[in-house]
Structure formats: structure tokens, C-alpha cells
PAZAPA-4460 file (N, C-alpha, C; in steps of 0.05 Angstrom, whole numbers, plus 32768, in hexadecimal, padded with zeros to 4 digits):
% residues 155
    n_x    n_y    n_z   ca_x   ca_y   ca_z    c_x    c_y    c_z   seq   type   mol
   7F56   8025   7EA0   7F60   8013   7E8E   7F48   800E   7E79     1      M     A
   7F4B   801B   7E64   7F36   8014   7E4D   7F42   800E   7E35     2      L     A
   7F3D   7FF8   7E2C   7F49   7FED   7E10   7F38   7FD5   7E05     3      E     A
   7F3C   7FCD   7DF1   7F2D   7FB8   7DE2   7F13   7FC2   7DD2     4      G     A
   7F05   7FB1   7DCE   7EEB   7FB7   7DBB   7ED0   7FB2   7DCE     5      H     A
   7EC7   7FCB   7DD5   7EB1   7FCB   7DE6   7E95   7FC0   7DD9     6      H     A
   7E8D   7FAA   7DE2   7E77   7F99   7DD5   7E60   7F95   7DE5     7      Y     A
   7E61   7F9B   7DFE   7E4B   7F94   7E0F   7E46   7FA7   7E26     8      Q     A
   7E2C   7FAB   7E2C   7E22   7FB5   7E43   7E15   7F9F   7E56     9      N     A
   7E1C   7FA1   7E70   7E10   7F88   7E80   7E01   7F97   7E97    10      A     A
   7DEA   7F85   7E9E   7DDB   7F8E   7EB4   7DD2   7F76   7EC4    11      Y     A
   7DCC   7F7A   7EDE   7DC4   7F66   7EF0   7DA8   7F6A   7EF9    12      V     A
   7D9C   7F52   7EFB   7D7C   7F52   7F04   7D7A   7F38   7F16    13      T     A
   7D65   7F39   7F24   7D57   7F23   7F32   7D47   7F11   7F23    14      R     A
   7D3E   7F1D   7F0B   7D2B   7F0F   7EFA   7D31   7F11   7EDC    15      D     A
   7D44   7F02   7ED3   7D4E   7F00   7EB7   7D38   7EFE   7EA2    16      I     A
   7D26   7EEB   7EA7   7D0F   7EE3   7E97   7CFD   7EFD   7E92    17      G     A
   7CF7   7F0D   7EA5   7CE9   7F23   7EA1   7CF5   7F36   7E8E    18      R     A
   7D11   7F39   7E93   7D1D   7F4C   7E82   7D26   7F43   7E65    19      W     A
   7D27   7F2A   7E62   7D2A   7F1F   7E47   7D0F   7F22   7E39    20      I     A
   7CF8   7F1F   7E46   7CDF   7F24   7E3B   7CDA   7F45   7E34    21      E     A
   7CE7   7F53   7E45   7CE4   7F73   7E41   7CF5   7F7C   7E27    22      T     A
   7D0E   7F6F   7E25   7D1C   7F76   7E0F   7D0E   7F6D   7DF8    23      F     A
   7D06   7F52   7DF5   7CF7   7F4A   7DDF   7CDE   7F5D   7DD5    24      K     A
   7CD2   7F6B   7DE9   7CBA   7F7D   7DE0   7CC7   7F9B   7DDC    25      L     A
   7CDD   7F9F   7DE2   7CE7   7FBC   7DDD   7D00   7FBF   7DCE    26      R     A
   7D0B   7FA7   7DC5   7D27   7FAF   7DB5   7D25   7F9C   7D9D    27      A     A
   7D30   7FA0   7D88   7D35   7F93   7D6F   7D4D   7F81   7D73    28      D     A
   7D48   7F6A   7D82   7D5A   7F58   7D87   7D66   7F46   7D6B    29      I     A
   7D7F   7F46   7D69   7D88   7F38   7D53   7D90   7F17   7D59    30      D     A
   7D9C   7F15   7D72   7DA3   7EFC   7D7D   7D9D   7EFC   7D9F    31      R     A
   7D93   7EE5   7DA5   7D8D   7EE2   7DC4   7D99   7EC7   7DCB    32      L     A
   7DAA   7EC8   7DDC   7DB8   7EAE   7DE9   7DB5   7EAF   7E04    33      I     A
   7DAC   7E98   7E11   7DAA   7E93   7E2D   7DBB   7E7E   7E36    34      T     A
   7DC2   7E81   7E52   7DD5   7E6E   7E5C   7DD1   7E6C   7E78    35      Y     A
   7DD1   7E55   7E87   7DD2   7E53   7EA2   7DE5   7E3D   7EAA    36      E     A
   7DF8   7E44   7EBD   7E0C   7E31   7EC3   7E1E   7E3E   7EDB    37      G     A
   7E32   7E2C   7EDD   7E46   7E33   7EF3   7E61   7E3B   7EE4    38      A     A
   7E71   7E4B   7EED   7E87   7E54   7EE4   7E9D   7E57   7EFC    39      T     A
   7EB9   7E4B   7EF5   7ECB   7E4E   7F09   7ED6   7E69   7F06    40      E     A
   7ED9   7E76   7F20   7EE4   7E92   7F1E   7EF6   7E95   7F37    41      V     A
   7F04   7EAD   7F38   7F16   7EB4   7F4E   7F0D   7ED0   7F55    42      V     A
   7F08   7ED4   7F6D   7EFD   7EEE   7F74   7F11   7EF7   7F88    43      T     A
   7F0D   7F0D   7F95   7F1D   7F18   7FAC   7F20   7F05   7FC2    44      R     A
   7F0B   7EF3   7FC5   7F0A   7EE2   7FDB   7F17   7EC8   7FD7    45      S     A
   7F1E   7EC3   7FBA   7F2D   7EAC   7FB4   7F1B   7E9C   7FA0    46      G     A
   7F25   7E86   7F9B   7F17   7E74   7F83   7EFA   7E6C   7F8B    47      P     A
   7EEA   7E6A   7F7A   7ECB   7E62   7F80   7EC0   7E5B   7F67    48      G     A
   7EA7   7E56   7F67   7E94   7E4E   7F51   7E7C   7E5F   7F54    49      V     A
   7E75   7E6E   7F3E   7E5E   7E7C   7F3C   7E48   7E73   7F2B    50      Q     A
   7E2E   7E73   7F32   7E19   7E69   7F20   7E07   7E83   7F1A    51      S     A
   7E01   7E86   7F00   7DF3   7E9B   7EF8   7DE4   7E94   7EE0    52      C     A
   7DCB   7EA3   7EDA   7DBD   7EA0   7EC3   7DC5   7EBB   7EB0    53      K     A
   7DCA   7EB5   7E99   7DD3   7ECA   7E87   7DC2   7ECD   7E6E    54      L     A
   7DC0   7EE3   7E64   7DB3   7EE8   7E4B   7DC5   7EFB   7E3A    55      A     A
   7DCE   7EF3   7E23   7DD9   7F03   7E0D   7DCA   7F0D   7DF9    56      F     A
   7DC4   7F28   7DFA   7DAF   7F33   7DE6   7DBF   7F45   7DD4    57      I     A
   7DC0   7F3B   7DB9   7DCE   7F4A   7DA6   7DBD   7F5E   7D98    58      W     A
   7DC1   7F78   7D98   7DB3   7F8C   7D88   7DC5   7F9C   7D76    59      I     A
   7DCA   7F93   7D5E   7DE1   7F9B   7D4D   7DF7   7F8F   7D57    60      G     A
   7E0D   7FA3   7D5A   7E26   7F99   7D65   7E2B   7F9B   7D83    61      D     A
   7E16   7FA2   7D92   7E17   7FA5   7DAE   7E06   7F8C   7DB9    62      L     A
   7E15   7F81   7DCF   7E08   7F6D   7DDC   7E00   7F77   7DF9    63      Q     A
   7DE8   7F72   7E01   7DDF   7F76   7E19   7DDF   7F5E   7E29    64      Y     A
   7DEE   7F5A   7E3F   7DF2   7F43   7E52   7DDD   7F47   7E6A    65      E     A
   7DCD   7F38   7E6D   7DBC   7F35   7E85   7DC6   7F21   7E98    66      L     A
   7DCB   7F27   7EB2   7DD5   7F13   7EC4   7DC4   7F12   7EDE    67      I     A
   7DBD   7EF9   7EE5   7DAB   7EF3   7EFD   7DBD   7EE1   7F0C    68      E     A
   7DCB   7EEC   7F21   7DDC   7ED9   7F34   7DCB   7EC4   7F40    69      P     A
   7DD4   7EAF   7F43   7DC5   7E98   7F50   7DD3   7E91   7F69    70      I     A
   7DED   7E87   7F6A   7DFB   7E7E   7F81   7E18   7E7D   7F7F    71      S     A
   7E24   7E79   7F94   7E44   7E78   7F97   7E50   7E95   7F95    72      G     A
   7E66   7E95   7F89   7E77   7EAF   7F86   7E6B   7EC4   7F73    73      A     A
   7E51   7ECC   7F7B   7E45   7EE0   7F6B   7E40   7EFD   7F79    74      V     A
   7E52   7F00   7F8C   7E50   7F1F   7F9A   7E50   7F32   7F87    75      D     A
   7E60   7F33   7F76   7E65   7F4A   7F63   7E4A   7F52   7F56    76      I     A
   7E39   7F3F   7F50   7E1F   7F45   7F44   7E09   7F45   7F5C    77      Y     A
   7E0B   7F36   7F6C   7DF4   7F37   7F83   7DF7   7F52   7F92    78      R     A
   7E0D   7F5C   7F96   7E0F   7F76   7FA3   7E05   7F8C   7F94    79      D     A
   7E01   7F8C   7F7B   7DF8   7FA0   7F68   7DD9   7F9D   7F63    80      A     A
   7DCE   7F88   7F6D   7DB1   7F82   7F65   7DA0   7F97   7F71    81      L     A
   7D89   7FA1   7F63   7D78   7FB5   7F6F   7D64   7FA6   7F84    82      P     A
   7D57   7FB5   7F90   7D44   7FAC   7FA6   7D31   7F98   7F99    83      A     A
   7D26   7FA3   7F83   7D0F   7F91   7F77   7D19   7F83   7F60    84      G     A
   7D09   7F7F   7F4C   7D0F   7F6C   7F38   7D17   7F7E   7F1E    85      D     A
   7D23   7F94   7F24   7D2B   7FA6   7F0F   7D44   7F9D   7EFE    86      G     A
   7D4F   7FB0   7EEF   7D69   7FA9   7EE2   7D7B   7FC0   7EE6    87      L     A
   7D93   7FBA   7EED   7DA9   7FCD   7EF5   7DC2   7FCA   7EE4    88      V     A
   7DCC   7FDE   7ED9   7DE3   7FE1   7ECC   7DF9   7FD7   7EDD    89      F     A
   7E0A   7FC6   7ED2   7E22   7FBC   7EE2   7E3E   7FC2   7ED7    90      H     A
   7E42   7FB9   7EBC   7E5D   7FBE   7EB2   7E5A   7FBE   7E91    91      H     A
   7E71   7FCA   7E88   7E75   7FC3   7E68   7E8C   7FAE   7E66    92      I     A
   7E8C   7FA5   7E50   7EA0   7F8E   7E4A   7EAE   7F96   7E2E    93      C     A
   7EC7   7F90   7E2E   7ED7   7F95   7E17   7EE6   7F78   7E0E    94      M     A
   7EE9   7F75   7DF7   7EF8   7F5F   7DEF   7F15   7F66   7DE5    95      R     A
   7F28   7F5A   7DF0   7F47   7F5F   7DEB   7F4E   7F49   7DD7    96      V     A
   7F63   7F4F   7DC5   7F6C   7F3B   7DAE   7F7D   7F27   7DBC    97      P     A
   7F8B   7F2E   7DD1   7FA1   7F1B   7DDC   7FA0   7F1E   7DF6    98      A     A
   7F9C   7F06   7E05   7F98   7F05   7E25   7FB3   7F0A   7E34    99      W     A
   7FCA   7EFF   7E2C   7FE0   7F00   7E3E   7FEB   7F1E   7E3C   100      E     A
   7FEF   7F2C   7E26   7FF7   7F47   7E2A   7FE4   7F57   7E38   101      P     A
   7FCB   7F55   7E34   7FB8   7F64   7E43   7FBA   7F5E   7E60   102      F     A
   7FBB   7F44   7E68   7FBB   7F3E   7E85   7FD4   7F48   7E90   103      R     A
   7FEC   7F4B   7E85   8004   7F58   7E8F   7FFC   7F76   7E93   104      D     A
   7FEE   7F82   7E81   7FE9   7FA0   7E85   7FD6   7FA1   7E9E   105      R     A
   7FC4   7F91   7EA2   7FB3   7F91   7EBB   7FC2   7F92   7ED3   106      V     A
   7FD7   7F87   7ED6   7FE7   7F85   7EED   7FF5   7FA0   7EF7   107      D     A
   7FF3   7FB1   7EE1   8006   7FCC   7EE6   7FEE   7FE3   7EE5   108      T     A
   7FD5   7FDE   7EE5   7FC0   7FF4   7EE6   7FB3   7FF4   7F00   109      Q     A
   7FA7   800C   7F08   7FA0   8011   7F24   7F82   8000   7F2E   110      P     A
   7F73   7FF4   7F1D   7F59   7FE7   7F23   7F5C   7FCB   7F2B   111      Y     A
   7F52   7FC6   7F43   7F53   7FAD   7F4C   7F43   7F97   7F3D   112      P     A
   7F4E   7F7F   7F38   7F41   7F6A   7F2B   7F2E   7F5E   7F43   113      I     A
   7F11   7F5C   7F3A   7EFF   7F4F   7F4D   7EF3   7F38   7F45   114      V     A
   7EF9   7F2D   7F2C   7EED   7F18   7F23   7EFF   7F0E   7F0F   115      L     A
   7F06   7EF2   7F0A   7F19   7EEA   7EF7   7F0F   7ECB   7EEF   116      E     A
   7F10   7EC3   7ED6   7F08   7EAB   7ECF   7F0C   7EA4   7EB3   117      G     A
   7F08   7E8B   7EAB   7F08   7E83   7E8D   7F18   7E6D   7E8A   118      G     A
   7F1A   7E67   7E6F   7F26   7E4C   7E65   7F32   7E52   7E4B   119      N     A
   7F3A   7E39   7E3B   7F4B   7E3D   7E25   7F3B   7E4E   7E0E   120      E     A
   7F22   7E50   7E0F   7F10   7E5B   7DFB   7F08   7E79   7E02   121      A     A
   7F07   7E7E   7E1B   7EFC   7E9B   7E26   7F0A   7E9E   7E40   122      L     A
   7F15   7EB5   7E42   7F1F   7EBF   7E5E   7F13   7EDA   7E65   123      R     A
   7F0C   7EE0   7E7D   7F01   7EF8   7E83   7F09   7F03   7EA0   124      F     A
   7F0A   7F1D   7EA4   7F0E   7F28   7EBC   7EFE   7F43   7EC1   125      L     A
   7EF9   7F49   7EDA   7EEB   7F61   7EE0   7F00   7F74   7EEF   126      Y     A
   7EFF   7F8D   7EE9   7F0D   7FA1   7EF7   7EFB   7FB4   7F06   127      L     A
   7F00   7FBB   7F1D   7EEE   7FCE   7F2D   7EF9   7FE9   7F27   128      D     A
   7EE8   7FF4   7F0F   7EEC   800F   7F08   7ED6   8022   7F12   129      A     A
   7EC9   801C   7F29   7EB2   802D   7F31   7EBC   8047   7F3B   130      R     A
   7ED3   804D   7F43   7ED9   8067   7F4B   7EE1   8076   7F33   131      Q     A
   7EEA   806A   7F1D   7EED   8079   7F06   7ED3   807E   7EF3   132      F     A
   7EC8   8068   7EEF   7EAE   806B   7EDC   7E93   8063   7EEB   133      L     A
   7E95   805B   7F01   7E7C   8054   7F0E   7E71   8036   7F0B   134      G     A
   7E80   8027   7EFD   7E79   800B   7EF8   7E94   7FFB   7EF4   135      H     A
   7E8F   7FE2   7EF2   7EA4   7FCF   7EEE   7EA9   7FCD   7ECD   136      F     A
   7EC3   7FC4   7EC9   7ECD   7FC0   7EB0   7ED3   7FA2   7EAB   137      L     A
   7EC6   7F94   7E99   7ECE   7F78   7E93   7EDA   7F76   7E7B   138      E     A
   7EF1   7F69   7E79   7F04   7F62   7E61   7EFE   7F45   7E5C   139      Y     A
   7EFD   7F3F   7E40   7EFD   7F23   7E37   7F10   7F1E   7E21   140      T     A
   7F19   7F07   7E1E   7F27   7EFD   7E09   7F1A   7EE2   7E00   141      W     A
   7F16   7EDE   7DE7   7F09   7EC4   7DE1   7F10   7EBD   7DC3   142      M     A
   7F10   7EA2   7DC0   7F15   7E9A   7DA3   7EFD   7EA3   7D91   143      T     A
   7F02   7EA5   7D77   7EF0   7EAD   7D63   7ED7   7E9C   7D66   144      E     A
   7EDA   7E81   7D6B   7EC7   7E6D   7D69   7EB4   7E73   7D80   145      E     A
   7EBF   7E78   7D99   7EAF   7E80   7DB4   7EA0   7E9A   7DAE   146      R     A
   7EAD   7EB1   7DA0   7EA2   7EC6   7D98   7E87   7EC1   7D8A   147      W     A
   7E89   7EB2   7D76   7E71   7EAE   7D64   7E5A   7EA1   7D75   148      L     A
   7E66   7E8C   7D86   7E52   7E7C   7D96   7E41   7E8B   7DA8   149      Q     A
   7E4D   7EA3   7DAF   7E3F   7EB7   7DC3   7E2E   7EC9   7DB3   150      L     A
   7E2C   7EC4   7D9A   7E18   7ED3   7D86   7E22   7EED   7D79   151      G     A
   7E3D   7EF0   7D7C   7E48   7F0A   7D70   7E45   7F08   7D55   152      A     A
   7E43   7F20   7D48   7E42   7F25   7D2B   7E58   7F1A   7D20   153      P     A
   7E56   7F0B   7D08   7E6C   7F02   7CF9   7E78   7F19   7CE9   154      S     A
   7E92   7F15   7CE3   7EA0   7F2C   7CD6   7E95   7F2F   7CBA   155      K     A
***
């Protein structure tokens, strides 16, 4: 299942600070937004809360998301971490224009949902497409206001 607007490549690490500084040295960053907090999610194990440190690094129209899992329902990220403090590719993310029709299509496709969450301003889910592409697929829907809060380029 591939659809929507691909805007993000995401990576996991044990040391987000190191990689933010590395991006600052090696990339022409347009916008950098950091966040640390807890998010209610549903995983294959059921409902939970995950705590992560996040960095959203915009270079042109592409966002590089860095994820440092902290605690809670973070197995999807923790299981992919490298042995050291490196950076490992984890997933791509696509934004869909309408959540409910998209969500209905998810129920008819072959890839299992491994993480889902959100609220009235932003919804997201991850599909396990590793057998197809070698990585997870994240899909998001969000209001235009939230899109701009995440640093997205304005139209």
C-alpha cells in the first residue's frame, strides 16, 4: 500500500543530540523543530504510552525525522536501534488528504498495523511493509495548522 504525499524519511538513534549536531554540520537545514514527550498509542500488544525525543529537520520539501526512544511502548523503534550510537533508517512517511477513507483501505491491504495513534489535529499509523520494502510505512493525516506547526513549507 503506497499512497499519499511522501514527505519524510525517519531514522532511529540512541543519541539524538549527536545527530542533530551532525545534520547542522553537514546539511543546509531550512527548519529544525525538536520535541520530547509522551504519546498515547495502540500497538500489537494493546494500548500504551510511548515517550520519545524527536527532531524534525527540513531540507527543502523533505523532512528527516530523528527518533530516540525513551520509554513505554517504543518497541518498534528500540528493536531497530544500532548497537552503538549510530543512526539507522527506519521508515518513510506519507501524508494522506482524508483519514477515514484511507483508514478503510488499510483494513483491506495485506500489511499489519503495528502502531496507531493521534488526535483531532493529527492521526498516524505504521504498517509493517518490511517484507515488501525492507522498512515500515507511516501514514499521517493532519490539519493544515498542524502541518505548518511541524515546520512544513507553506504553499
